[in-house]
PDB file with one MODEL, atoms N, CA, C and O in Angstrom:
MODEL        1
ATOM      1  N   UNK A   1     152.156  99.810 113.306  1.00  0.00           N
ATOM      2  CA  UNK A   1     150.767  99.661 113.432  1.00  0.00           C
ATOM      3  C   UNK A   1     149.748 100.760 113.586  1.00  0.00           C
ATOM      4  O   UNK A   1     150.258 101.871 113.729  1.00  0.00           O
ATOM      5  N   UNK A   2     148.668 100.728 113.591  1.00  0.00           N
ATOM      6  CA  UNK A   2     147.769 101.759 113.091  1.00  0.00           C
ATOM      7  C   UNK A   2     146.831 102.171 114.366  1.00  0.00           C
ATOM      8  O   UNK A   2     145.692 101.944 113.957  1.00  0.00           O
ATOM      9  N   UNK A   3     146.755 102.565 115.436  1.00  0.00           N
ATOM     10  CA  UNK A   3     145.947 102.884 116.138  1.00  0.00           C
ATOM     11  C   UNK A   3     144.293 102.981 115.971  1.00  0.00           C
ATOM     12  O   UNK A   3     143.419 102.727 116.800  1.00  0.00           O
ATOM     13  N   UNK A   4     144.152 103.563 114.239  1.00  0.00           N
ATOM     14  CA  UNK A   4     142.752 103.932 114.242  1.00  0.00           C
ATOM     15  C   UNK A   4     142.096 102.570 114.030  1.00  0.00           C
ATOM     16  O   UNK A   4     142.730 101.515 114.005  1.00  0.00           O
ATOM     17  N   UNK A   5     140.492 102.704 113.845  1.00  0.00           N
ATOM     18  CA  UNK A   5     139.733 101.543 113.406  1.00  0.00           C
ATOM     19  C   UNK A   5     139.995 101.647 111.841  1.00  0.00           C
ATOM     20  O   UNK A   5     140.539 102.612 111.303  1.00  0.00           O
ATOM     21  N   UNK A   6     139.554 100.573 111.227  1.00  0.00           N
ATOM     22  CA  UNK A   6     139.624 100.357 110.138  1.00  0.00           C
ATOM     23  C   UNK A   6     137.913 100.715 109.515  1.00  0.00           C
ATOM     24  O   UNK A   6     137.046  99.871 109.741  1.00  0.00           O
ATOM     25  N   UNK A   7     137.719 101.402 109.104  1.00  0.00           N
ATOM     26  CA  UNK A   7     136.033 102.150 108.644  1.00  0.00           C
ATOM     27  C   UNK A   7     135.510 101.663 107.476  1.00  0.00           C
ATOM     28  O   UNK A   7     134.397 102.038 107.107  1.00  0.00           O
ATOM     29  N   UNK A   8     136.453 100.520 106.550  1.00  0.00           N
ATOM     30  CA  UNK A   8     136.099 100.118 105.183  1.00  0.00           C
ATOM     31  C   UNK A   8     134.771  99.749 105.224  1.00  0.00           C
ATOM     32  O   UNK A   8     133.921 100.393 104.609  1.00  0.00           O
ATOM     33  N   UNK A   9     134.414  98.439 106.118  1.00  0.00           N
ATOM     34  CA  UNK A   9     133.716  97.517 106.227  1.00  0.00           C
ATOM     35  C   UNK A   9     132.430  98.608 106.436  1.00  0.00           C
ATOM     36  O   UNK A   9     131.432  98.527 105.720  1.00  0.00           O
ATOM     37  N   UNK A  10     132.571  99.681 107.543  1.00  0.00           N
ATOM     38  CA  UNK A  10     131.144 100.172 107.566  1.00  0.00           C
ATOM     39  C   UNK A  10     130.891 101.386 106.223  1.00  0.00           C
ATOM     40  O   UNK A  10     129.869 101.805 105.679  1.00  0.00           O
ATOM     41  N   UNK A  11     131.854 101.577 106.098  1.00  0.00           N
ATOM     42  CA  UNK A  11     131.383 102.752 104.432  1.00  0.00           C
ATOM     43  C   UNK A  11     131.438 101.928 103.821  1.00  0.00           C
ATOM     44  O   UNK A  11     130.212 102.040 103.791  1.00  0.00           O
ATOM     45  N   UNK A  12     131.673 100.947 103.110  1.00  0.00           N
ATOM     46  CA  UNK A  12     130.798 100.386 102.559  1.00  0.00           C
ATOM     47  C   UNK A  12     129.443 100.012 102.928  1.00  0.00           C
ATOM     48  O   UNK A  12     128.521 100.649 102.418  1.00  0.00           O
ATOM     49  N   UNK A  13     129.172  99.000 103.802  1.00  0.00           N
ATOM     50  CA  UNK A  13     127.616  99.077 104.310  1.00  0.00           C
ATOM     51  C   UNK A  13     127.123 100.497 104.143  1.00  0.00           C
ATOM     52  O   UNK A  13     126.142 100.554 103.402  1.00  0.00           O
ATOM     53  N   UNK A  14     127.419 101.343 104.495  1.00  0.00           N
ATOM     54  CA  UNK A  14     126.769 102.670 104.402  1.00  0.00           C
ATOM     55  C   UNK A  14     126.345 103.172 102.783  1.00  0.00           C
ATOM     56  O   UNK A  14     125.249 103.655 102.498  1.00  0.00           O
ATOM     57  N   UNK A  15     127.474 102.940 101.801  1.00  0.00           N
ATOM     58  CA  UNK A  15     126.720 102.647 100.272  1.00  0.00           C
ATOM     59  C   UNK A  15     126.152 102.076  99.985  1.00  0.00           C
ATOM     60  O   UNK A  15     125.654 102.341  98.891  1.00  0.00           O
ATOM     61  N   UNK A  16     125.721 100.828 100.664  1.00  0.00           N
ATOM     62  CA  UNK A  16     125.294 100.019  99.792  1.00  0.00           C
ATOM     63  C   UNK A  16     123.349 100.307 100.233  1.00  0.00           C
ATOM     64  O   UNK A  16     122.332 100.234  99.543  1.00  0.00           O
ATOM     65  N   UNK A  17     123.624 100.673 101.844  1.00  0.00           N
ATOM     66  CA  UNK A  17     122.187 100.939 102.090  1.00  0.00           C
ATOM     67  C   UNK A  17     121.920 102.924 101.595  1.00  0.00           C
ATOM     68  O   UNK A  17     120.927 103.583 101.903  1.00  0.00           O
ATOM     69  N   UNK A  18     122.864 103.320 100.977  1.00  0.00           N
ATOM     70  CA  UNK A  18     122.247 104.571 100.614  1.00  0.00           C
ATOM     71  C   UNK A  18     121.859 104.274  99.427  1.00  0.00           C
ATOM     72  O   UNK A  18     120.660 104.443  99.204  1.00  0.00           O
ATOM     73  N   UNK A  19     122.636 103.804  98.427  1.00  0.00           N
ATOM     74  CA  UNK A  19     122.112 102.537  96.835  1.00  0.00           C
ATOM     75  C   UNK A  19     120.468 102.212  97.251  1.00  0.00           C
ATOM     76  O   UNK A  19     119.402 102.701  96.879  1.00  0.00           O
ATOM     77  N   UNK A  20     120.710 101.503  97.886  1.00  0.00           N
ATOM     78  CA  UNK A  20     118.986 100.979  98.309  1.00  0.00           C
ATOM     79  C   UNK A  20     117.853 101.692  98.512  1.00  0.00           C
ATOM     80  O   UNK A  20     116.737 101.548  98.014  1.00  0.00           O
ATOM     81  N   UNK A  21     118.302 102.554  99.376  1.00  0.00           N
ATOM     82  CA  UNK A  21     117.162 103.779  99.545  1.00  0.00           C
ATOM     83  C   UNK A  21     117.193 104.504  98.429  1.00  0.00           C
ATOM     84  O   UNK A  21     116.048 104.944  98.326  1.00  0.00           O
ATOM     85  N   UNK A  22     117.902 104.933  97.430  1.00  0.00           N
ATOM     86  CA  UNK A  22     117.688 105.746  96.432  1.00  0.00           C
ATOM     87  C   UNK A  22     116.946 104.890  95.521  1.00  0.00           C
ATOM     88  O   UNK A  22     115.884 105.284  95.039  1.00  0.00           O
ATOM     89  N   UNK A  23     117.502 103.574  95.210  1.00  0.00           N
ATOM     90  CA  UNK A  23     116.811 102.760  94.652  1.00  0.00           C
ATOM     91  C   UNK A  23     115.122 102.947  94.674  1.00  0.00           C
ATOM     92  O   UNK A  23     114.365 103.440  93.837  1.00  0.00           O
ATOM     93  N   UNK A  24     114.784 102.133  96.442  1.00  0.00           N
ATOM     94  CA  UNK A  24     113.660 102.117  96.692  1.00  0.00           C
ATOM     95  C   UNK A  24     112.920 103.302  96.275  1.00  0.00           C
ATOM     96  O   UNK A  24     111.727 103.179  95.996  1.00  0.00           O
ATOM     97  N   UNK A  25     113.625 104.686  96.184  1.00  0.00           N
ATOM     98  CA  UNK A  25     112.370 106.044  96.173  1.00  0.00           C
ATOM     99  C   UNK A  25     112.665 106.443  94.894  1.00  0.00           C
ATOM    100  O   UNK A  25     112.263 107.546  94.522  1.00  0.00           O
ATOM    101  N   UNK A  26     113.552 105.453  93.860  1.00  0.00           N
ATOM    102  CA  UNK A  26     113.404 106.196  92.455  1.00  0.00           C
ATOM    103  C   UNK A  26     111.839 105.131  92.065  1.00  0.00           C
ATOM    104  O   UNK A  26     110.846 105.544  91.467  1.00  0.00           O
ATOM    105  N   UNK A  27     112.085 103.483  92.709  1.00  0.00           N
ATOM    106  CA  UNK A  27     111.000 102.964  91.940  1.00  0.00           C
ATOM    107  C   UNK A  27     109.923 103.039  92.940  1.00  0.00           C
ATOM    108  O   UNK A  27     109.365 101.942  92.935  1.00  0.00           O
ATOM    109  N   UNK A  28     109.346 103.867  93.839  1.00  0.00           N
ATOM    110  CA  UNK A  28     107.975 104.149  94.499  1.00  0.00           C
ATOM    111  C   UNK A  28     107.746 105.625  93.280  1.00  0.00           C
ATOM    112  O   UNK A  28     106.948 105.456  92.358  1.00  0.00           O
ATOM    113  N   UNK A  29     108.162 106.376  93.342  1.00  0.00           N
ATOM    114  CA  UNK A  29     107.768 107.500  92.301  1.00  0.00           C
ATOM    115  C   UNK A  29     107.581 106.968  90.913  1.00  0.00           C
ATOM    116  O   UNK A  29     106.562 107.267  90.290  1.00  0.00           O
ATOM    117  N   UNK A  30     108.441 106.250  90.427  1.00  0.00           N
ATOM    118  CA  UNK A  30     107.692 105.698  89.163  1.00  0.00           C
ATOM    119  C   UNK A  30     106.477 104.629  88.752  1.00  0.00           C
ATOM    120  O   UNK A  30     105.839 104.405  87.723  1.00  0.00           O
ATOM    121  N   UNK A  31     106.504 104.002  90.324  1.00  0.00           N
ATOM    122  CA  UNK A  31     104.986 103.223  90.423  1.00  0.00           C
ATOM    123  C   UNK A  31     103.789 103.959  90.833  1.00  0.00           C
ATOM    124  O   UNK A  31     102.621 103.746  90.506  1.00  0.00           O
ATOM    125  N   UNK A  32     104.271 104.858  91.601  1.00  0.00           N
ATOM    126  CA  UNK A  32     103.159 105.732  92.170  1.00  0.00           C
ATOM    127  C   UNK A  32     102.239 106.765  90.891  1.00  0.00           C
ATOM    128  O   UNK A  32     101.031 106.977  90.788  1.00  0.00           O
ATOM    129  N   UNK A  33     103.248 107.180  90.162  1.00  0.00           N
ATOM    130  CA  UNK A  33     102.781 107.826  89.309  1.00  0.00           C
ATOM    131  C   UNK A  33     102.758 107.309  87.754  1.00  0.00           C
ATOM    132  O   UNK A  33     102.758 108.164  86.869  1.00  0.00           O
ATOM    133  N   UNK A  34     102.743 106.273  87.501  1.00  0.00           N
ATOM    134  CA  UNK A  34     102.586 105.871  86.248  1.00  0.00           C
ATOM    135  C   UNK A  34     101.803 104.383  86.043  1.00  0.00           C
ATOM    136  O   UNK A  34     101.732 103.788  87.118  1.00  0.00           O
ATOM    137  N   UNK A  35     101.390 103.879  85.270  1.00  0.00           N
ATOM    138  CA  UNK A  35     100.249 103.051  85.491  1.00  0.00           C
ATOM    139  C   UNK A  35     100.898 101.524  84.753  1.00  0.00           C
ATOM    140  O   UNK A  35     100.178 100.539  84.591  1.00  0.00           O
ATOM    141  N   UNK A  36     102.100 101.554  84.432  1.00  0.00           N
ATOM    142  CA  UNK A  36     102.762 100.370  83.285  1.00  0.00           C
ATOM    143  C   UNK A  36     102.371  99.271  84.195  1.00  0.00           C
ATOM    144  O   UNK A  36     101.751  98.488  83.474  1.00  0.00           O
ATOM    145  N   UNK A  37     102.402  98.841  85.294  1.00  0.00           N
ATOM    146  CA  UNK A  37     101.761  97.241  85.632  1.00  0.00           C
ATOM    147  C   UNK A  37     100.511  97.204  85.594  1.00  0.00           C
ATOM    148  O   UNK A  37     100.027  96.088  85.404  1.00  0.00           O
ATOM    149  N   UNK A  38      99.835  98.036  85.709  1.00  0.00           N
ATOM    150  CA  UNK A  38      97.991  98.294  85.646  1.00  0.00           C
ATOM    151  C   UNK A  38      97.279  97.706  84.859  1.00  0.00           C
ATOM    152  O   UNK A  38      97.643  97.908  83.700  1.00  0.00           O
ATOM    153  N   UNK A  39      96.185  96.885  84.975  1.00  0.00           N
ATOM    154  CA  UNK A  39      95.851  96.103  83.884  1.00  0.00           C
ATOM    155  C   UNK A  39      94.724  97.220  83.408  1.00  0.00           C
ATOM    156  O   UNK A  39      94.127  97.673  84.384  1.00  0.00           O
ATOM    157  N   UNK A  40      94.284  97.781  82.122  1.00  0.00           N
ATOM    158  CA  UNK A  40      93.845  97.979  80.990  1.00  0.00           C
ATOM    159  C   UNK A  40      92.193  98.124  80.915  1.00  0.00           C
ATOM    160  O   UNK A  40      91.638  97.213  80.300  1.00  0.00           O
ATOM    161  N   UNK A  41      91.347  99.153  81.466  1.00  0.00           N
ATOM    162  CA  UNK A  41      90.214  98.594  81.582  1.00  0.00           C
ATOM    163  C   UNK A  41      89.288  98.633  80.362  1.00  0.00           C
ATOM    164  O   UNK A  41      89.539  99.268  79.338  1.00  0.00           O
ATOM    165  N   UNK A  42      88.223  97.913  80.567  1.00  0.00           N
ATOM    166  CA  UNK A  42      87.473  97.336  79.083  1.00  0.00           C
ATOM    167  C   UNK A  42      86.666  98.106  79.285  1.00  0.00           C
ATOM    168  O   UNK A  42      86.268  98.544  80.364  1.00  0.00           O
ATOM    169  N   UNK A  43      86.174  98.470  77.681  1.00  0.00           N
ATOM    170  CA  UNK A  43      84.507  99.538  77.890  1.00  0.00           C
ATOM    171  C   UNK A  43      84.023  98.624  77.660  1.00  0.00           C
ATOM    172  O   UNK A  43      84.494  97.666  77.047  1.00  0.00           O
ATOM    173  N   UNK A  44      82.107  98.850  78.492  1.00  0.00           N
ATOM    174  CA  UNK A  44      81.238  97.938  78.802  1.00  0.00           C
ATOM    175  C   UNK A  44      80.553  98.371  77.322  1.00  0.00           C
ATOM    176  O   UNK A  44      80.654  99.373  76.614  1.00  0.00           O
ATOM    177  N   UNK A  45      79.763  97.034  77.212  1.00  0.00           N
ATOM    178  CA  UNK A  45      78.824  97.149  75.802  1.00  0.00           C
ATOM    179  C   UNK A  45      77.420  97.640  76.339  1.00  0.00           C
ATOM    180  O   UNK A  45      77.074  97.461  77.507  1.00  0.00           O
ATOM    181  N   UNK A  46      76.664  98.254  75.418  1.00  0.00           N
ATOM    182  CA  UNK A  46      75.157  98.439  75.464  1.00  0.00           C
ATOM    183  C   UNK A  46      75.117  97.257  75.895  1.00  0.00           C
ATOM    184  O   UNK A  46      75.459  97.314  77.076  1.00  0.00           O
ATOM    185  N   UNK A  47      74.819  95.880  75.516  1.00  0.00           N
ATOM    186  CA  UNK A  47      74.143  94.783  76.256  1.00  0.00           C
ATOM    187  C   UNK A  47      74.212  94.655  77.579  1.00  0.00           C
ATOM    188  O   UNK A  47      73.240  94.303  78.247  1.00  0.00           O
ATOM    189  N   UNK A  48      75.621  94.990  78.186  1.00  0.00           N
ATOM    190  CA  UNK A  48      75.958  94.685  78.990  1.00  0.00           C
ATOM    191  C   UNK A  48      75.510  95.440  79.996  1.00  0.00           C
ATOM    192  O   UNK A  48      75.219  95.120  81.149  1.00  0.00           O
ATOM    193  N   UNK A  49      75.467  96.931  79.212  1.00  0.00           N
ATOM    194  CA  UNK A  49      74.847  98.149  80.147  1.00  0.00           C
ATOM    195  C   UNK A  49      73.156  98.036  80.376  1.00  0.00           C
ATOM    196  O   UNK A  49      72.593  98.512  81.362  1.00  0.00           O
ATOM    197  N   UNK A  50      72.566  97.424  79.442  1.00  0.00           N
ATOM    198  CA  UNK A  50      70.912  96.940  79.416  1.00  0.00           C
ATOM    199  C   UNK A  50      70.636  96.304  80.241  1.00  0.00           C
ATOM    200  O   UNK A  50      69.499  96.576  80.627  1.00  0.00           O
ATOM    201  N   UNK A  51      71.267  95.230  80.986  1.00  0.00           N
ATOM    202  CA  UNK A  51      70.718  94.650  82.116  1.00  0.00           C
ATOM    203  C   UNK A  51      71.682  94.555  83.277  1.00  0.00           C
ATOM    204  O   UNK A  51      72.001  93.579  83.955  1.00  0.00           O
ATOM    205  N   UNK A  52      72.128  96.031  83.341  1.00  0.00           N
ATOM    206  CA  UNK A  52      72.364  96.352  84.939  1.00  0.00           C
ATOM    207  C   UNK A  52      71.300  96.417  85.868  1.00  0.00           C
ATOM    208  O   UNK A  52      70.479  97.104  85.260  1.00  0.00           O
ATOM    209  N   UNK A  53      70.860  96.165  86.834  1.00  0.00           N
ATOM    210  CA  UNK A  53      69.901  96.459  87.652  1.00  0.00           C
ATOM    211  C   UNK A  53      70.158  97.615  88.832  1.00  0.00           C
ATOM    212  O   UNK A  53      71.039  97.521  89.686  1.00  0.00           O
ATOM    213  N   UNK A  54      69.295  98.630  88.721  1.00  0.00           N
ATOM    214  CA  UNK A  54      69.473  99.776  89.287  1.00  0.00           C
ATOM    215  C   UNK A  54      67.966 100.184  90.477  1.00  0.00           C
ATOM    216  O   UNK A  54      66.762  99.958  90.354  1.00  0.00           O
ATOM    217  N   UNK A  55      68.802 100.882  91.614  1.00  0.00           N
ATOM    218  CA  UNK A  55      68.108 101.064  92.600  1.00  0.00           C
ATOM    219  C   UNK A  55      67.756 102.722  92.831  1.00  0.00           C
ATOM    220  O   UNK A  55      68.663 103.551  92.915  1.00  0.00           O
ATOM    221  N   UNK A  56      66.317 103.085  92.922  1.00  0.00           N
ATOM    222  CA  UNK A  56      66.378 104.502  92.960  1.00  0.00           C
ATOM    223  C   UNK A  56      66.444 104.627  94.791  1.00  0.00           C
ATOM    224  O   UNK A  56      66.448 103.743  95.647  1.00  0.00           O
ATOM    225  N   UNK A  57      66.482 105.881  94.881  1.00  0.00           N
ATOM    226  CA  UNK A  57      66.856 106.289  96.591  1.00  0.00           C
ATOM    227  C   UNK A  57      65.784 106.921  96.903  1.00  0.00           C
ATOM    228  O   UNK A  57      64.912 107.173  96.072  1.00  0.00           O
ATOM    229  N   UNK A  58      65.704 107.320  98.381  1.00  0.00           N
ATOM    230  CA  UNK A  58      64.585 107.865  98.564  1.00  0.00           C
ATOM    231  C   UNK A  58      63.565 106.897  99.447  1.00  0.00           C
ATOM    232  O   UNK A  58      63.815 105.953 100.195  1.00  0.00           O
ATOM    233  N   UNK A  59      62.404 107.473  99.082  1.00  0.00           N
ATOM    234  CA  UNK A  59      61.453 106.833 100.411  1.00  0.00           C
ATOM    235  C   UNK A  59      60.826 105.697 100.115  1.00  0.00           C
ATOM    236  O   UNK A  59      60.408 104.923 100.976  1.00  0.00           O
ATOM    237  N   UNK A  60      60.707 105.502  98.753  1.00  0.00           N
ATOM    238  CA  UNK A  60      59.960 104.385  97.527  1.00  0.00           C
ATOM    239  C   UNK A  60      61.078 103.826  97.032  1.00  0.00           C
ATOM    240  O   UNK A  60      61.374 104.623  96.142  1.00  0.00           O
ATOM    241  N   UNK A  61      61.870 103.004  97.023  1.00  0.00           N
ATOM    242  CA  UNK A  61      62.986 102.203  96.455  1.00  0.00           C
ATOM    243  C   UNK A  61      61.953 101.446  95.159  1.00  0.00           C
ATOM    244  O   UNK A  61      60.814 100.980  95.140  1.00  0.00           O
ATOM    245  N   UNK A  62      62.905 101.603  94.284  1.00  0.00           N
ATOM    246  CA  UNK A  62      61.967 100.439  92.972  1.00  0.00           C
ATOM    247  C   UNK A  62      62.995 100.413  92.440  1.00  0.00           C
ATOM    248  O   UNK A  62      63.741 101.347  92.145  1.00  0.00           O
ATOM    249  N   UNK A  63      63.122  99.133  92.253  1.00  0.00           N
ATOM    250  CA  UNK A  63      64.458  98.123  91.131  1.00  0.00           C
ATOM    251  C   UNK A  63      63.786  98.418  89.736  1.00  0.00           C
ATOM    252  O   UNK A  63      62.589  98.596  89.510  1.00  0.00           O
ATOM    253  N   UNK A  64      65.162  98.427  88.590  1.00  0.00           N
ATOM    254  CA  UNK A  64      64.211  98.587  86.879  1.00  0.00           C
ATOM    255  C   UNK A  64      65.904  98.264  86.468  1.00  0.00           C
ATOM    256  O   UNK A  64      66.879  98.343  87.215  1.00  0.00           O
ATOM    257  N   UNK A  65      65.860  97.923  85.176  1.00  0.00           N
ATOM    258  CA  UNK A  65      66.981  97.578  84.507  1.00  0.00           C
ATOM    259  C   UNK A  65      67.308  99.440  84.042  1.00  0.00           C
ATOM    260  O   UNK A  65      66.623 100.462  84.066  1.00  0.00           O
ATOM    261  N   UNK A  66      68.655  99.115  83.670  1.00  0.00           N
ATOM    262  CA  UNK A  66      69.605 100.683  82.914  1.00  0.00           C
ATOM    263  C   UNK A  66      68.929 100.673  81.621  1.00  0.00           C
ATOM    264  O   UNK A  66      69.009 101.785  81.098  1.00  0.00           O
ATOM    265  N   UNK A  67      68.198  99.700  80.814  1.00  0.00           N
ATOM    266  CA  UNK A  67      67.676  99.670  79.515  1.00  0.00           C
ATOM    267  C   UNK A  67      66.492 100.918  79.808  1.00  0.00           C
ATOM    268  O   UNK A  67      66.422 101.971  79.174  1.00  0.00           O
ATOM    269  N   UNK A  68      65.702 100.549  80.804  1.00  0.00           N
ATOM    270  CA  UNK A  68      64.443 101.588  80.579  1.00  0.00           C
ATOM    271  C   UNK A  68      65.023 102.977  79.883  1.00  0.00           C
ATOM    272  O   UNK A  68      64.665 103.505  78.830  1.00  0.00           O
ATOM    273  N   UNK A  69      66.204 103.454  80.981  1.00  0.00           N
ATOM    274  CA  UNK A  69      66.525 104.575  81.028  1.00  0.00           C
ATOM    275  C   UNK A  69      66.273 105.539  79.339  1.00  0.00           C
ATOM    276  O   UNK A  69      65.995 106.705  79.058  1.00  0.00           O
ATOM    277  N   UNK A  70      66.560 104.265  78.537  1.00  0.00           N
ATOM    278  CA  UNK A  70      67.038 105.137  77.189  1.00  0.00           C
ATOM    279  C   UNK A  70      65.623 104.766  76.030  1.00  0.00           C
ATOM    280  O   UNK A  70      65.359 105.359  74.984  1.00  0.00           O
ATOM    281  N   UNK A  71      64.885 103.583  76.662  1.00  0.00           N
ATOM    282  CA  UNK A  71      63.722 103.347  75.528  1.00  0.00           C
ATOM    283  C   UNK A  71      62.973 104.247  75.110  1.00  0.00           C
ATOM    284  O   UNK A  71      62.797 104.248  73.891  1.00  0.00           O
ATOM    285  N   UNK A  72      62.206 105.421  76.005  1.00  0.00           N
ATOM    286  CA  UNK A  72      61.771 106.220  74.843  1.00  0.00           C
ATOM    287  C   UNK A  72      62.765 107.436  74.536  1.00  0.00           C
ATOM    288  O   UNK A  72      62.483 107.999  73.478  1.00  0.00           O
ATOM    289  N   UNK A  73      63.797 107.938  75.176  1.00  0.00           N
ATOM    290  CA  UNK A  73      64.209 109.077  75.107  1.00  0.00           C
ATOM    291  C   UNK A  73      66.145 108.670  75.033  1.00  0.00           C
ATOM    292  O   UNK A  73      66.411 107.520  75.380  1.00  0.00           O
ATOM    293  N   UNK A  74      67.087 109.365  74.705  1.00  0.00           N
ATOM    294  CA  UNK A  74      68.102 109.120  74.841  1.00  0.00           C
ATOM    295  C   UNK A  74      68.736 109.513  76.378  1.00  0.00           C
ATOM    296  O   UNK A  74      68.441 110.237  77.329  1.00  0.00           O
ATOM    297  N   UNK A  75      69.794 108.559  75.986  1.00  0.00           N
ATOM    298  CA  UNK A  75      70.401 108.826  77.707  1.00  0.00           C
ATOM    299  C   UNK A  75      72.128 109.249  77.446  1.00  0.00           C
ATOM    300  O   UNK A  75      72.714 108.959  76.403  1.00  0.00           O
ATOM    301  N   UNK A  76      72.546 109.721  78.196  1.00  0.00           N
ATOM    302  CA  UNK A  76      73.730 109.702  78.661  1.00  0.00           C
ATOM    303  C   UNK A  76      73.933 108.530  79.563  1.00  0.00           C
ATOM    304  O   UNK A  76      72.971 108.411  80.322  1.00  0.00           O
ATOM    305  N   UNK A  77      74.873 107.607  79.743  1.00  0.00           N
ATOM    306  CA  UNK A  77      75.490 106.839  80.588  1.00  0.00           C
ATOM    307  C   UNK A  77      77.122 106.706  81.045  1.00  0.00           C
ATOM    308  O   UNK A  77      78.099 106.711  80.296  1.00  0.00           O
ATOM    309  N   UNK A  78      77.089 106.580  82.598  1.00  0.00           N
ATOM    310  CA  UNK A  78      78.910 106.620  82.904  1.00  0.00           C
ATOM    311  C   UNK A  78      79.043 105.359  83.748  1.00  0.00           C
ATOM    312  O   UNK A  78      78.503 105.387  84.854  1.00  0.00           O
ATOM    313  N   UNK A  79      79.623 104.370  83.413  1.00  0.00           N
ATOM    314  CA  UNK A  79      79.633 103.383  84.501  1.00  0.00           C
ATOM    315  C   UNK A  79      80.725 103.114  85.159  1.00  0.00           C
ATOM    316  O   UNK A  79      81.760 102.644  84.688  1.00  0.00           O
ATOM    317  N   UNK A  80      80.424 103.522  86.687  1.00  0.00           N
ATOM    318  CA  UNK A  80      81.839 103.545  87.662  1.00  0.00           C
ATOM    319  C   UNK A  80      81.908 102.653  88.143  1.00  0.00           C
ATOM    320  O   UNK A  80      80.844 102.197  88.564  1.00  0.00           O
ATOM    321  N   UNK A  81      83.345 101.749  88.415  1.00  0.00           N
ATOM    322  CA  UNK A  81      82.925 100.314  89.451  1.00  0.00           C
ATOM    323  C   UNK A  81      83.758 100.615  90.518  1.00  0.00           C
ATOM    324  O   UNK A  81      84.983 100.517  90.463  1.00  0.00           O
ATOM    325  N   UNK A  82      83.188 100.944  91.394  1.00  0.00           N
ATOM    326  CA  UNK A  82      83.603 100.902  92.769  1.00  0.00           C
ATOM    327  C   UNK A  82      84.581  99.787  93.672  1.00  0.00           C
ATOM    328  O   UNK A  82      84.068  98.751  94.095  1.00  0.00           O
ATOM    329  N   UNK A  83      85.842 100.060  93.889  1.00  0.00           N
ATOM    330  CA  UNK A  83      86.235  98.711  94.792  1.00  0.00           C
ATOM    331  C   UNK A  83      85.856  98.542  95.669  1.00  0.00           C
ATOM    332  O   UNK A  83      85.463  99.430  96.426  1.00  0.00           O
ATOM    333  N   UNK A  84      85.827  97.174  95.931  1.00  0.00           N
ATOM    334  CA  UNK A  84      85.079  96.469  97.443  1.00  0.00           C
ATOM    335  C   UNK A  84      84.080  96.128  97.547  1.00  0.00           C
ATOM    336  O   UNK A  84      83.692  95.671  98.623  1.00  0.00           O
TER     337      UNK A  84
ENDMDL
END
């Protein structure tokens, strides 16, 4: 009989924990740096942009429809949706 303890179970457990950590790290890197599981953005139509109500900033706030911006002149519009 040997007086040394059997480390086989301990070693197998350490390999399992190590492989799990490596797998979690690789999965985290892939998900953080790609857009594989994110929904694709939709393009805003002109009708949708015209109907958006805008507010001015400053002392006298004024509300108007976005279509008024390009009634007389052309305009470049960028629509950004803030989360929250």
